[in-house]
mmJSON file of the N, C-alpha and C atoms, coordinates in Angstrom:
{"data_MODEL":{"atom_site":{
"group_PDB":["ATOM","ATOM","ATOM","ATOM","ATOM","ATOM","ATOM","ATOM","ATOM","ATOM","ATOM","ATOM","ATOM","ATOM","ATOM","ATOM","ATOM","ATOM","ATOM","ATOM","ATOM","ATOM","ATOM","ATOM","ATOM","ATOM","ATOM","ATOM","ATOM","ATOM","ATOM","ATOM","ATOM","ATOM","ATOM","ATOM","ATOM","ATOM","ATOM","ATOM","ATOM","ATOM","ATOM","ATOM","ATOM","ATOM","ATOM","ATOM","ATOM","ATOM","ATOM","ATOM","ATOM","ATOM","ATOM","ATOM","ATOM","ATOM","ATOM","ATOM","ATOM","ATOM","ATOM","ATOM","ATOM","ATOM","ATOM","ATOM","ATOM","ATOM","ATOM","ATOM","ATOM","ATOM","ATOM","ATOM","ATOM","ATOM","ATOM","ATOM","ATOM","ATOM","ATOM","ATOM","ATOM","ATOM","ATOM","ATOM","ATOM","ATOM","ATOM","ATOM","ATOM","ATOM","ATOM","ATOM","ATOM","ATOM","ATOM","ATOM","ATOM","ATOM","ATOM","ATOM","ATOM","ATOM","ATOM","ATOM","ATOM","ATOM","ATOM","ATOM","ATOM","ATOM","ATOM","ATOM","ATOM","ATOM","ATOM","ATOM","ATOM","ATOM","ATOM","ATOM","ATOM","ATOM","ATOM","ATOM","ATOM","ATOM","ATOM","ATOM","ATOM","ATOM","ATOM","ATOM","ATOM","ATOM","ATOM","ATOM","ATOM","ATOM","ATOM","ATOM","ATOM","ATOM","ATOM","ATOM","ATOM","ATOM","ATOM","ATOM","ATOM","ATOM","ATOM","ATOM","ATOM","ATOM","ATOM","ATOM","ATOM","ATOM","ATOM","ATOM","ATOM","ATOM","ATOM","ATOM","ATOM","ATOM","ATOM","ATOM","ATOM","ATOM","ATOM","ATOM","ATOM","ATOM","ATOM","ATOM","ATOM","ATOM","ATOM","ATOM","ATOM","ATOM","ATOM","ATOM","ATOM","ATOM","ATOM","ATOM","ATOM","ATOM","ATOM","ATOM","ATOM","ATOM","ATOM","ATOM","ATOM","ATOM","ATOM","ATOM","ATOM","ATOM","ATOM","ATOM","ATOM","ATOM","ATOM","ATOM","ATOM","ATOM","ATOM","ATOM","ATOM","ATOM","ATOM"],
"id":[1,2,3,4,5,6,7,8,9,10,11,12,13,14,15,16,17,18,19,20,21,22,23,24,25,26,27,28,29,30,31,32,33,34,35,36,37,38,39,40,41,42,43,44,45,46,47,48,49,50,51,52,53,54,55,56,57,58,59,60,61,62,63,64,65,66,67,68,69,70,71,72,73,74,75,76,77,78,79,80,81,82,83,84,85,86,87,88,89,90,91,92,93,94,95,96,97,98,99,100,101,102,103,104,105,106,107,108,109,110,111,112,113,114,115,116,117,118,119,120,121,122,123,124,125,126,127,128,129,130,131,132,133,134,135,136,137,138,139,140,141,142,143,144,145,146,147,148,149,150,151,152,153,154,155,156,157,158,159,160,161,162,163,164,165,166,167,168,169,170,171,172,173,174,175,176,177,178,179,180,181,182,183,184,185,186,187,188,189,190,191,192,193,194,195,196,197,198,199,200,201,202,203,204,205,206,207,208,209,210,211,212,213,214,215,216,217,218,219],
"type_symbol":["N","C","C","N","C","C","N","C","C","N","C","C","N","C","C","N","C","C","N","C","C","N","C","C","N","C","C","N","C","C","N","C","C","N","C","C","N","C","C","N","C","C","N","C","C","N","C","C","N","C","C","N","C","C","N","C","C","N","C","C","N","C","C","N","C","C","N","C","C","N","C","C","N","C","C","N","C","C","N","C","C","N","C","C","N","C","C","N","C","C","N","C","C","N","C","C","N","C","C","N","C","C","N","C","C","N","C","C","N","C","C","N","C","C","N","C","C","N","C","C","N","C","C","N","C","C","N","C","C","N","C","C","N","C","C","N","C","C","N","C","C","N","C","C","N","C","C","N","C","C","N","C","C","N","C","C","N","C","C","N","C","C","N","C","C","N","C","C","N","C","C","N","C","C","N","C","C","N","C","C","N","C","C","N","C","C","N","C","C","N","C","C","N","C","C","N","C","C","N","C","C","N","C","C","N","C","C","N","C","C","N","C","C","N","C","C","N","C","C"],
"label_atom_id":["N","CA","C","N","CA","C","N","CA","C","N","CA","C","N","CA","C","N","CA","C","N","CA","C","N","CA","C","N","CA","C","N","CA","C","N","CA","C","N","CA","C","N","CA","C","N","CA","C","N","CA","C","N","CA","C","N","CA","C","N","CA","C","N","CA","C","N","CA","C","N","CA","C","N","CA","C","N","CA","C","N","CA","C","N","CA","C","N","CA","C","N","CA","C","N","CA","C","N","CA","C","N","CA","C","N","CA","C","N","CA","C","N","CA","C","N","CA","C","N","CA","C","N","CA","C","N","CA","C","N","CA","C","N","CA","C","N","CA","C","N","CA","C","N","CA","C","N","CA","C","N","CA","C","N","CA","C","N","CA","C","N","CA","C","N","CA","C","N","CA","C","N","CA","C","N","CA","C","N","CA","C","N","CA","C","N","CA","C","N","CA","C","N","CA","C","N","CA","C","N","CA","C","N","CA","C","N","CA","C","N","CA","C","N","CA","C","N","CA","C","N","CA","C","N","CA","C","N","CA","C","N","CA","C","N","CA","C","N","CA","C","N","CA","C","N","CA","C","N","CA","C","N","CA","C"],
"label_alt_id":[null,null,null,null,null,null,null,null,null,null,null,null,null,null,null,null,null,null,null,null,null,null,null,null,null,null,null,null,null,null,null,null,null,null,null,null,null,null,null,null,null,null,null,null,null,null,null,null,null,null,null,null,null,null,null,null,null,null,null,null,null,null,null,null,null,null,null,null,null,null,null,null,null,null,null,null,null,null,null,null,null,null,null,null,null,null,null,null,null,null,null,null,null,null,null,null,null,null,null,null,null,null,null,null,null,null,null,null,null,null,null,null,null,null,null,null,null,null,null,null,null,null,null,null,null,null,null,null,null,null,null,null,null,null,null,null,null,null,null,null,null,null,null,null,null,null,null,null,null,null,null,null,null,null,null,null,null,null,null,null,null,null,null,null,null,null,null,null,null,null,null,null,null,null,null,null,null,null,null,null,null,null,null,null,null,null,null,null,null,null,null,null,null,null,null,null,null,null,null,null,null,null,null,null,null,null,null,null,null,null,null,null,null,null,null,null,null,null,null],
"label_comp_id":["ARG","ARG","ARG","GLY","GLY","GLY","LEU","LEU","LEU","MET","MET","MET","PHE","PHE","PHE","LEU","LEU","LEU","PHE","PHE","PHE","ASN","ASN","ASN","PRO","PRO","PRO","ASN","ASN","ASN","PRO","PRO","PRO","THR","THR","THR","THR","THR","THR","LEU","LEU","LEU","GLN","GLN","GLN","GLY","GLY","GLY","LYS","LYS","LYS","PHE","PHE","PHE","ARG","ARG","ARG","LEU","LEU","LEU","ASP","ASP","ASP","ARG","ARG","ARG","ALA","ALA","ALA","GLY","GLY","GLY","ILE","ILE","ILE","GLY","GLY","GLY","LEU","LEU","LEU","THR","THR","THR","GLY","GLY","GLY","ILE","ILE","ILE","GLY","GLY","GLY","ARG","ARG","ARG","PHE","PHE","PHE","GLU","GLU","GLU","VAL","VAL","VAL","VAL","VAL","VAL","GLY","GLY","GLY","THR","THR","THR","TYR","TYR","TYR","PRO","PRO","PRO","SER","SER","SER","SER","SER","SER","GLN","GLN","GLN","PRO","PRO","PRO","LYS","LYS","LYS","GLN","GLN","GLN","GLN","GLN","GLN","ALA","ALA","ALA","ASN","ASN","ASN","TYR","TYR","TYR","GLY","GLY","GLY","ASP","ASP","ASP","GLU","GLU","GLU","VAL","VAL","VAL","SER","SER","SER","TRP","TRP","TRP","GLU","GLU","GLU","VAL","VAL","VAL","PRO","PRO","PRO","ALA","ALA","ALA","GLN","GLN","GLN","SER","SER","SER","CYS","CYS","CYS","VAL","VAL","VAL","VAL","VAL","VAL","LEU","LEU","LEU","SER","SER","SER","VAL","VAL","VAL","THR","THR","THR","PRO","PRO","PRO","VAL","VAL","VAL","ALA","ALA","ALA","SER","SER","SER"],
"label_asym_id":["A","A","A","A","A","A","A","A","A","A","A","A","A","A","A","A","A","A","A","A","A","A","A","A","A","A","A","A","A","A","A","A","A","A","A","A","A","A","A","A","A","A","A","A","A","A","A","A","A","A","A","A","A","A","A","A","A","A","A","A","A","A","A","A","A","A","A","A","A","A","A","A","A","A","A","A","A","A","A","A","A","A","A","A","A","A","A","A","A","A","A","A","A","A","A","A","A","A","A","A","A","A","A","A","A","A","A","A","A","A","A","A","A","A","A","A","A","A","A","A","A","A","A","A","A","A","A","A","A","A","A","A","A","A","A","A","A","A","A","A","A","A","A","A","A","A","A","A","A","A","A","A","A","A","A","A","A","A","A","A","A","A","A","A","A","A","A","A","A","A","A","A","A","A","A","A","A","A","A","A","A","A","A","A","A","A","A","A","A","A","A","A","A","A","A","A","A","A","A","A","A","A","A","A","A","A","A","A","A","A","A","A","A","A","A","A","A","A","A"],
"label_entity_id":["1","1","1","1","1","1","1","1","1","1","1","1","1","1","1","1","1","1","1","1","1","1","1","1","1","1","1","1","1","1","1","1","1","1","1","1","1","1","1","1","1","1","1","1","1","1","1","1","1","1","1","1","1","1","1","1","1","1","1","1","1","1","1","1","1","1","1","1","1","1","1","1","1","1","1","1","1","1","1","1","1","1","1","1","1","1","1","1","1","1","1","1","1","1","1","1","1","1","1","1","1","1","1","1","1","1","1","1","1","1","1","1","1","1","1","1","1","1","1","1","1","1","1","1","1","1","1","1","1","1","1","1","1","1","1","1","1","1","1","1","1","1","1","1","1","1","1","1","1","1","1","1","1","1","1","1","1","1","1","1","1","1","1","1","1","1","1","1","1","1","1","1","1","1","1","1","1","1","1","1","1","1","1","1","1","1","1","1","1","1","1","1","1","1","1","1","1","1","1","1","1","1","1","1","1","1","1","1","1","1","1","1","1","1","1","1","1","1","1"],
"label_seq_id":[1,1,1,2,2,2,3,3,3,4,4,4,5,5,5,6,6,6,7,7,7,8,8,8,9,9,9,10,10,10,11,11,11,12,12,12,13,13,13,14,14,14,15,15,15,16,16,16,17,17,17,18,18,18,19,19,19,20,20,20,21,21,21,22,22,22,23,23,23,24,24,24,25,25,25,26,26,26,27,27,27,28,28,28,29,29,29,30,30,30,31,31,31,32,32,32,33,33,33,34,34,34,35,35,35,36,36,36,37,37,37,38,38,38,39,39,39,40,40,40,41,41,41,42,42,42,43,43,43,44,44,44,45,45,45,46,46,46,47,47,47,48,48,48,49,49,49,50,50,50,51,51,51,52,52,52,53,53,53,54,54,54,55,55,55,56,56,56,57,57,57,58,58,58,59,59,59,60,60,60,61,61,61,62,62,62,63,63,63,64,64,64,65,65,65,66,66,66,67,67,67,68,68,68,69,69,69,70,70,70,71,71,71,72,72,72,73,73,73],
"pdbx_PDB_ins_code":[null,null,null,null,null,null,null,null,null,null,null,null,null,null,null,null,null,null,null,null,null,null,null,null,null,null,null,null,null,null,null,null,null,null,null,null,null,null,null,null,null,null,null,null,null,null,null,null,null,null,null,null,null,null,null,null,null,null,null,null,null,null,null,null,null,null,null,null,null,null,null,null,null,null,null,null,null,null,null,null,null,null,null,null,null,null,null,null,null,null,null,null,null,null,null,null,null,null,null,null,null,null,null,null,null,null,null,null,null,null,null,null,null,null,null,null,null,null,null,null,null,null,null,null,null,null,null,null,null,null,null,null,null,null,null,null,null,null,null,null,null,null,null,null,null,null,null,null,null,null,null,null,null,null,null,null,null,null,null,null,null,null,null,null,null,null,null,null,null,null,null,null,null,null,null,null,null,null,null,null,null,null,null,null,null,null,null,null,null,null,null,null,null,null,null,null,null,null,null,null,null,null,null,null,null,null,null,null,null,null,null,null,null,null,null,null,null,null,null],
"Cartn_x":[4.121,2.74,2.68,1.736,1.62,0.643,0.625,-0.266,0.551,0.021,0.61,-0.415,0.047,-0.8,-0.296,-1.164,-0.811,-1.682,-1.04,-1.748,-1.579,-2.636,-2.598,-3.254,-2.451,-3.013,-3.341,-3.03,-3.208,-4.664,-5.005,-6.386,-6.777,-5.85,-6.15,-5.719,-6.33,-5.977,-4.553,-3.794,-2.422,-2.225,-1.19,-0.797,0.283,-0.02,0.992,1.754,3.097,3.91,4.901,5.094,6.083,6.548,7.743,8.325,8.216,7.828,7.698,9.078,9.873,11.183,11.625,12.796,13.299,13.541,14.168,14.467,13.195,12.197,10.978,10.061,9.733,8.764,9.203,10.434,10.909,10.469,9.996,9.519,10.706,10.675,11.805,11.506,10.256,9.911,10.128,10.138,10.205,8.967,8.716,7.551,6.529,5.286,4.173,3.345,2.848,2.083,0.783,-0.226,-1.498,-1.6,-1.94,-2.131,-3.617,-4.274,-5.724,-6.032,-6.882,-7.342,-8.314,-8.01,-8.913,-9.666,-9.163,-9.868,-9.553,-10.471,-11.902,-12.312,-13.454,-13.893,-14.121,-14.296,-14.557,-13.388,-12.181,-10.998,-10.606,-9.966,-9.521,-8.335,-7.909,-6.724,-5.784,-4.521,-3.484,-2.594,-1.954,-0.911,0.371,1.482,2.776,3.859,4.976,6.109,7.022,7.803,8.817,9.694,9.92,10.73,9.941,8.675,7.84,7.406,7.124,6.554,5.026,4.39,2.932,2.488,1.472,0.911,-0.54,-0.939,-2.294,-2.843,-4.059,-4.699,-5.138,-4.723,-5.09,-5.932,-7.2,-8.08,-7.55,-8.001,-7.598,-7.943,-7.027,-7.204,-7.776,-7.15,-7.643,-6.476,-6.814,-5.814,-6.392,-5.506,-5.912,-5.059,-5.63,-4.899,-4.882,-3.683,-3.505,-2.968,-3.458,-2.961,-2.071,-0.857,0.078,0.274,-0.084,0.042,0.648,1.418,1.959,0.842,1.011,0.064,0.546,-0.34,0.013,0.277,1.362,1.686,1.038],
"Cartn_y":[-10.157,-10.056,-10.261,-9.576,-9.726,-8.728,-8.673,-7.772,-6.761,-5.557,-4.497,-4.123,-3.935,-3.502,-2.147,-1.141,0.195,0.52,0.888,1.183,2.656,3.25,4.643,4.748,4.812,4.935,6.382,7.327,8.745,9.19,10.328,10.814,11.525,11.636,12.265,11.353,11.532,10.767,11.105,10.089,10.278,9.595,10.007,9.369,8.332,7.07,6.033,6.003,5.965,5.979,4.833,4.192,3.139,3.083,2.559,2.458,1.014,0.86,-0.468,-0.958,-1.417,-1.969,-2.925,-3.497,-4.474,-3.819,-2.653,-1.978,-1.512,-1.06,-0.533,-1.595,-2.607,-3.623,-5.05,-5.216,-6.562,-7.066,-6.171,-6.556,-6.876,-8.033,-8.442,-8.398,-8.266,-8.219,-6.838,-6.736,-5.438,-5.28,-4.07,-3.829,-2.945,-3.123,-2.314,-3.153,-2.491,-3.184,-2.445,-3.212,-2.636,-2.77,-1.658,-1.63,-1.379,-2.343,-2.28,-2.385,-1.501,-1.584,-2.74,-3.672,-4.8,-4.676,-3.839,-3.552,-2.129,-1.322,-1.569,-1.615,-2.196,-2.36,-1.005,-1.032,0.165,1.135,0.612,1.461,1.617,2.725,2.922,2.015,2.06,1.319,2.243,1.878,2.649,1.699,2.218,1.473,2.278,1.572,2.22,1.277,1.843,1.063,0.681,-0.372,-0.773,0.444,0.71,1.849,3.098,3.17,4.339,4.352,5.55,5.683,5.688,4.922,4.862,5.549,6.373,7.062,6.631,6.3,5.798,6.423,6.935,7.559,6.49,6.688,5.757,6.531,6.153,6.864,6.85,7.82,7.934,6.666,6.243,5.089,3.884,3.583,2.508,1.877,1.016,0.399,0.173,-0.069,-0.492,-1.691,-2.556,-3.693,-3.5,-3.563,-3.368,-4.626,-4.933,-6.053,-5.485,-6.036,-5.595,-6.763,-6.545,-7.602,-7.032,-7.854,-7.379,-7.207,-6.218,-5.98,-6.797,-7.588,-8.396,-7.477,-7.764,-6.895,-7.333],
"Cartn_z":[-4.72,-4.296,-2.795,-2.157,-0.717,-0.134,1.184,1.912,2.703,2.806,3.627,4.691,5.907,7.013,7.472,7.429,7.891,9.1,10.207,11.448,11.8,12.341,12.784,14.157,15.231,16.573,16.955,16.081,16.381,16.274,16.888,16.859,15.557,14.597,13.313,12.163,11.006,9.808,9.391,8.986,8.518,7.177,6.459,5.209,5.51,5.218,5.312,4.002,4.059,2.848,2.885,1.718,1.594,0.144,-0.051,-1.385,-1.881,-3.137,-3.746,-4.194,-3.236,-3.561,-2.456,-2.623,-1.656,-0.297,-0.274,0.998,1.709,0.946,1.544,2.122,1.307,1.763,1.437,0.956,0.635,-0.721,-1.586,-2.912,-3.813,-4.457,-5.288,-6.779,-7.169,-8.586,-9.151,-10.467,-11.119,-11.987,-12.449,-13.3,-12.621,-13.018,-12.509,-11.546,-10.489,-9.45,-9.182,-8.764,-8.344,-6.837,-6.188,-4.742,-4.503,-3.849,-3.655,-2.167,-1.673,-0.295,-0.144,0.771,0.999,2.317,3.231,4.482,4.872,5.26,5.138,3.667,3.403,2.011,1.351,0.046,-0.773,-0.777,-0.654,-0.75,-2.208,-2.556,-3.937,-4.277,-5.519,-5.912,-6.66,-6.647,-7.325,-8.101,-9.143,-9.83,-9.719,-9.52,-9.38,-9.882,-10.272,-10.745,-9.593,-9.806,-8.836,-8.543,-7.26,-6.844,-6.516,-6.925,-6.637,-5.174,-4.665,-3.324,-3.443,-2.584,-2.533,-1.245,-1.342,-0.187,-0.041,1.2,1.438,2.709,2.635,3.799,4.798,6.059,7.127,8.15,8.323,9.248,10.686,11.458,12.863,13.632,14.481,15.368,14.617,13.481,12.634,11.883,10.942,10.091,8.702,7.754,6.415,6.031,5.223,4.664,3.162,2.589,1.156,0.519,-0.652,-1.439,-2.538,-2.684,-3.714,-4.69,-5.954,-6.956,-8.239,-8.951,-10.233,-11.26,-12.122,-13.208,-14.405,-14.967,-16.145,-17.326,-18.047,-19.196,-20.465],
"occupancy":[1.0,1.0,1.0,1.0,1.0,1.0,1.0,1.0,1.0,1.0,1.0,1.0,1.0,1.0,1.0,1.0,1.0,1.0,1.0,1.0,1.0,1.0,1.0,1.0,1.0,1.0,1.0,1.0,1.0,1.0,1.0,1.0,1.0,1.0,1.0,1.0,1.0,1.0,1.0,1.0,1.0,1.0,1.0,1.0,1.0,1.0,1.0,1.0,1.0,1.0,1.0,1.0,1.0,1.0,1.0,1.0,1.0,1.0,1.0,1.0,1.0,1.0,1.0,1.0,1.0,1.0,1.0,1.0,1.0,1.0,1.0,1.0,1.0,1.0,1.0,1.0,1.0,1.0,1.0,1.0,1.0,1.0,1.0,1.0,1.0,1.0,1.0,1.0,1.0,1.0,1.0,1.0,1.0,1.0,1.0,1.0,1.0,1.0,1.0,1.0,1.0,1.0,1.0,1.0,1.0,1.0,1.0,1.0,1.0,1.0,1.0,1.0,1.0,1.0,1.0,1.0,1.0,1.0,1.0,1.0,1.0,1.0,1.0,1.0,1.0,1.0,1.0,1.0,1.0,1.0,1.0,1.0,1.0,1.0,1.0,1.0,1.0,1.0,1.0,1.0,1.0,1.0,1.0,1.0,1.0,1.0,1.0,1.0,1.0,1.0,1.0,1.0,1.0,1.0,1.0,1.0,1.0,1.0,1.0,1.0,1.0,1.0,1.0,1.0,1.0,1.0,1.0,1.0,1.0,1.0,1.0,1.0,1.0,1.0,1.0,1.0,1.0,1.0,1.0,1.0,1.0,1.0,1.0,1.0,1.0,1.0,1.0,1.0,1.0,1.0,1.0,1.0,1.0,1.0,1.0,1.0,1.0,1.0,1.0,1.0,1.0,1.0,1.0,1.0,1.0,1.0,1.0,1.0,1.0,1.0,1.0,1.0,1.0,1.0,1.0,1.0,1.0,1.0,1.0],
"B_iso_or_equiv":[0.0,0.0,0.0,0.0,0.0,0.0,0.0,0.0,0.0,0.0,0.0,0.0,0.0,0.0,0.0,0.0,0.0,0.0,0.0,0.0,0.0,0.0,0.0,0.0,0.0,0.0,0.0,0.0,0.0,0.0,0.0,0.0,0.0,0.0,0.0,0.0,0.0,0.0,0.0,0.0,0.0,0.0,0.0,0.0,0.0,0.0,0.0,0.0,0.0,0.0,0.0,0.0,0.0,0.0,0.0,0.0,0.0,0.0,0.0,0.0,0.0,0.0,0.0,0.0,0.0,0.0,0.0,0.0,0.0,0.0,0.0,0.0,0.0,0.0,0.0,0.0,0.0,0.0,0.0,0.0,0.0,0.0,0.0,0.0,0.0,0.0,0.0,0.0,0.0,0.0,0.0,0.0,0.0,0.0,0.0,0.0,0.0,0.0,0.0,0.0,0.0,0.0,0.0,0.0,0.0,0.0,0.0,0.0,0.0,0.0,0.0,0.0,0.0,0.0,0.0,0.0,0.0,0.0,0.0,0.0,0.0,0.0,0.0,0.0,0.0,0.0,0.0,0.0,0.0,0.0,0.0,0.0,0.0,0.0,0.0,0.0,0.0,0.0,0.0,0.0,0.0,0.0,0.0,0.0,0.0,0.0,0.0,0.0,0.0,0.0,0.0,0.0,0.0,0.0,0.0,0.0,0.0,0.0,0.0,0.0,0.0,0.0,0.0,0.0,0.0,0.0,0.0,0.0,0.0,0.0,0.0,0.0,0.0,0.0,0.0,0.0,0.0,0.0,0.0,0.0,0.0,0.0,0.0,0.0,0.0,0.0,0.0,0.0,0.0,0.0,0.0,0.0,0.0,0.0,0.0,0.0,0.0,0.0,0.0,0.0,0.0,0.0,0.0,0.0,0.0,0.0,0.0,0.0,0.0,0.0,0.0,0.0,0.0,0.0,0.0,0.0,0.0,0.0,0.0],
"pdbx_formal_charge":[null,null,null,null,null,null,null,null,null,null,null,null,null,null,null,null,null,null,null,null,null,null,null,null,null,null,null,null,null,null,null,null,null,null,null,null,null,null,null,null,null,null,null,null,null,null,null,null,null,null,null,null,null,null,null,null,null,null,null,null,null,null,null,null,null,null,null,null,null,null,null,null,null,null,null,null,null,null,null,null,null,null,null,null,null,null,null,null,null,null,null,null,null,null,null,null,null,null,null,null,null,null,null,null,null,null,null,null,null,null,null,null,null,null,null,null,null,null,null,null,null,null,null,null,null,null,null,null,null,null,null,null,null,null,null,null,null,null,null,null,null,null,null,null,null,null,null,null,null,null,null,null,null,null,null,null,null,null,null,null,null,null,null,null,null,null,null,null,null,null,null,null,null,null,null,null,null,null,null,null,null,null,null,null,null,null,null,null,null,null,null,null,null,null,null,null,null,null,null,null,null,null,null,null,null,null,null,null,null,null,null,null,null,null,null,null,null,null,null],
"auth_seq_id":[1,1,1,2,2,2,3,3,3,4,4,4,5,5,5,6,6,6,7,7,7,8,8,8,9,9,9,10,10,10,11,11,11,12,12,12,13,13,13,14,14,14,15,15,15,16,16,16,17,17,17,18,18,18,19,19,19,20,20,20,21,21,21,22,22,22,23,23,23,24,24,24,25,25,25,26,26,26,27,27,27,28,28,28,29,29,29,30,30,30,31,31,31,32,32,32,33,33,33,34,34,34,35,35,35,36,36,36,37,37,37,38,38,38,39,39,39,40,40,40,41,41,41,42,42,42,43,43,43,44,44,44,45,45,45,46,46,46,47,47,47,48,48,48,49,49,49,50,50,50,51,51,51,52,52,52,53,53,53,54,54,54,55,55,55,56,56,56,57,57,57,58,58,58,59,59,59,60,60,60,61,61,61,62,62,62,63,63,63,64,64,64,65,65,65,66,66,66,67,67,67,68,68,68,69,69,69,70,70,70,71,71,71,72,72,72,73,73,73],
"auth_comp_id":["ARG","ARG","ARG","GLY","GLY","GLY","LEU","LEU","LEU","MET","MET","MET","PHE","PHE","PHE","LEU","LEU","LEU","PHE","PHE","PHE","ASN","ASN","ASN","PRO","PRO","PRO","ASN","ASN","ASN","PRO","PRO","PRO","THR","THR","THR","THR","THR","THR","LEU","LEU","LEU","GLN","GLN","GLN","GLY","GLY","GLY","LYS","LYS","LYS","PHE","PHE","PHE","ARG","ARG","ARG","LEU","LEU","LEU","ASP","ASP","ASP","ARG","ARG","ARG","ALA","ALA","ALA","GLY","GLY","GLY","ILE","ILE","ILE","GLY","GLY","GLY","LEU","LEU","LEU","THR","THR","THR","GLY","GLY","GLY","ILE","ILE","ILE","GLY","GLY","GLY","ARG","ARG","ARG","PHE","PHE","PHE","GLU","GLU","GLU","VAL","VAL","VAL","VAL","VAL","VAL","GLY","GLY","GLY","THR","THR","THR","TYR","TYR","TYR","PRO","PRO","PRO","SER","SER","SER","SER","SER","SER","GLN","GLN","GLN","PRO","PRO","PRO","LYS","LYS","LYS","GLN","GLN","GLN","GLN","GLN","GLN","ALA","ALA","ALA","ASN","ASN","ASN","TYR","TYR","TYR","GLY","GLY","GLY","ASP","ASP","ASP","GLU","GLU","GLU","VAL","VAL","VAL","SER","SER","SER","TRP","TRP","TRP","GLU","GLU","GLU","VAL","VAL","VAL","PRO","PRO","PRO","ALA","ALA","ALA","GLN","GLN","GLN","SER","SER","SER","CYS","CYS","CYS","VAL","VAL","VAL","VAL","VAL","VAL","LEU","LEU","LEU","SER","SER","SER","VAL","VAL","VAL","THR","THR","THR","PRO","PRO","PRO","VAL","VAL","VAL","ALA","ALA","ALA","SER","SER","SER"],
"auth_asym_id":["A","A","A","A","A","A","A","A","A","A","A","A","A","A","A","A","A","A","A","A","A","A","A","A","A","A","A","A","A","A","A","A","A","A","A","A","A","A","A","A","A","A","A","A","A","A","A","A","A","A","A","A","A","A","A","A","A","A","A","A","A","A","A","A","A","A","A","A","A","A","A","A","A","A","A","A","A","A","A","A","A","A","A","A","A","A","A","A","A","A","A","A","A","A","A","A","A","A","A","A","A","A","A","A","A","A","A","A","A","A","A","A","A","A","A","A","A","A","A","A","A","A","A","A","A","A","A","A","A","A","A","A","A","A","A","A","A","A","A","A","A","A","A","A","A","A","A","A","A","A","A","A","A","A","A","A","A","A","A","A","A","A","A","A","A","A","A","A","A","A","A","A","A","A","A","A","A","A","A","A","A","A","A","A","A","A","A","A","A","A","A","A","A","A","A","A","A","A","A","A","A","A","A","A","A","A","A","A","A","A","A","A","A","A","A","A","A","A","A"],
"auth_atom_id":["N","CA","C","N","CA","C","N","CA","C","N","CA","C","N","CA","C","N","CA","C","N","CA","C","N","CA","C","N","CA","C","N","CA","C","N","CA","C","N","CA","C","N","CA","C","N","CA","C","N","CA","C","N","CA","C","N","CA","C","N","CA","C","N","CA","C","N","CA","C","N","CA","C","N","CA","C","N","CA","C","N","CA","C","N","CA","C","N","CA","C","N","CA","C","N","CA","C","N","CA","C","N","CA","C","N","CA","C","N","CA","C","N","CA","C","N","CA","C","N","CA","C","N","CA","C","N","CA","C","N","CA","C","N","CA","C","N","CA","C","N","CA","C","N","CA","C","N","CA","C","N","CA","C","N","CA","C","N","CA","C","N","CA","C","N","CA","C","N","CA","C","N","CA","C","N","CA","C","N","CA","C","N","CA","C","N","CA","C","N","CA","C","N","CA","C","N","CA","C","N","CA","C","N","CA","C","N","CA","C","N","CA","C","N","CA","C","N","CA","C","N","CA","C","N","CA","C","N","CA","C","N","CA","C","N","CA","C","N","CA","C","N","CA","C","N","CA","C","N","CA","C","N","CA","C"],
"pdbx_PDB_model_num":[1,1,1,1,1,1,1,1,1,1,1,1,1,1,1,1,1,1,1,1,1,1,1,1,1,1,1,1,1,1,1,1,1,1,1,1,1,1,1,1,1,1,1,1,1,1,1,1,1,1,1,1,1,1,1,1,1,1,1,1,1,1,1,1,1,1,1,1,1,1,1,1,1,1,1,1,1,1,1,1,1,1,1,1,1,1,1,1,1,1,1,1,1,1,1,1,1,1,1,1,1,1,1,1,1,1,1,1,1,1,1,1,1,1,1,1,1,1,1,1,1,1,1,1,1,1,1,1,1,1,1,1,1,1,1,1,1,1,1,1,1,1,1,1,1,1,1,1,1,1,1,1,1,1,1,1,1,1,1,1,1,1,1,1,1,1,1,1,1,1,1,1,1,1,1,1,1,1,1,1,1,1,1,1,1,1,1,1,1,1,1,1,1,1,1,1,1,1,1,1,1,1,1,1,1,1,1,1,1,1,1,1,1,1,1,1,1,1,1]
}}}
């Protein structure tokens, strides 16, 4: 569980991509995870398995903060 910060200094919207694993973000758990946008508010949420790539839209000259938490089985 933790927070991800994605920054986009460019003048156009970009897709931020990361893999849910140890090499990608330092994640050590296995199973299914929920990725929820916490900033700016009203962001969508996604569920993905350990090892999956997550893609998130980052607005131009802005940032997003994502919360990554395990999904209870």
